[in-house]
C-alpha positions, -999 to +999 in steps of 0.1 A: -850+092-061-850+130-056-884+147-058-887+171-087-901+200-066-892+209-031-921+213-007-930+249+001-926+244+039-890+231+033-882+261+010-896+284+038-874+266+064-843+274+043-854+309+032-828+327+053-800+301+044-806+292+008-769+283+004-776+252+025-806+240+004-784+218-019-770+201+011-805+193+024-817+183-011-789+156-014-796+144+022-833+141+017-828+123-016-805+098-001-827+091+029-858+086+008-839+064-016-824+041+011-849+040+039-884+028+034-916+046+047-900+078+058-922+107+069-908+143+068-921+169+092-910+206+090-911+226+122-898+261+130-864+250+141-858+216+125-869+191+098-875+156+112-872+123+094-892+096+110-905+060+106-920+049+139-902+078+157-878+105+147-844+092+137-827+120+119-831+158+120-818+188+101-813+221+119-791+252+121-781+243+156-745+256+157-725+227+171-692+245+162-679+280+170-687+305+142-651+307+130-650+269+125-682+267+105-682+265+067-699+292+046-729+269+038-738+244+065-765+225+083-765+202+113-776+166+109-786+149+141-794+113+147-802+091+176-787+057+186-787+035+217-750+040+223-724+067+218-709+065+183-672+075+183-660+093+151-639+124+145-666+141+124-693+139+151-692+174+166-713+167+197-728+136+213-752+139+243-772+113+263-805+131+270-816+100+289-801+066+296-796+045+265-804+073+241-775+092+225-781+121+201-752+128+177-747+161+158-727+164+126-721+197+109-723+192+071-707+218+049-706+202+015-726+176-005-694+154-004-699+150+034-733+133+027-715+101+022-718+064+029-706+068+065-732+095+074-759+076+056-749+044+074-753+062+108-787+075+097-798+040+085-787+026+119-807+054+136-838+045+115-835+008+126-830+019+162-861+041+160-882+014+143-872-011+171-885+011+199-919+004+214 
């Protein structure tokens, strides 16, 4: 269920890119509706979704060249224990063994779909299983 009013710190995070706020609103609503006990932390460069640890992140990290980016966009990142292969994953890195960070540029609310949410749910389960 979507909250009626967006937190001030989230509005401040999007203040220079308000066109991306509807993308975030849909993503946050879906995450809160489908994953229990999620905490949201807003920092200067990203918004983190966590349970035991961070499992999904929203940023304006440009994982595509400027000419390939949609007018409104945000980057959704999530961590898994293996490299997920999918055409819509823009970048996947292994910052340390057994931990892969995947970055997906989202340019429309339609892209916040069952596939992306499935990856985020898998990342939440992976995060919750870590000691």
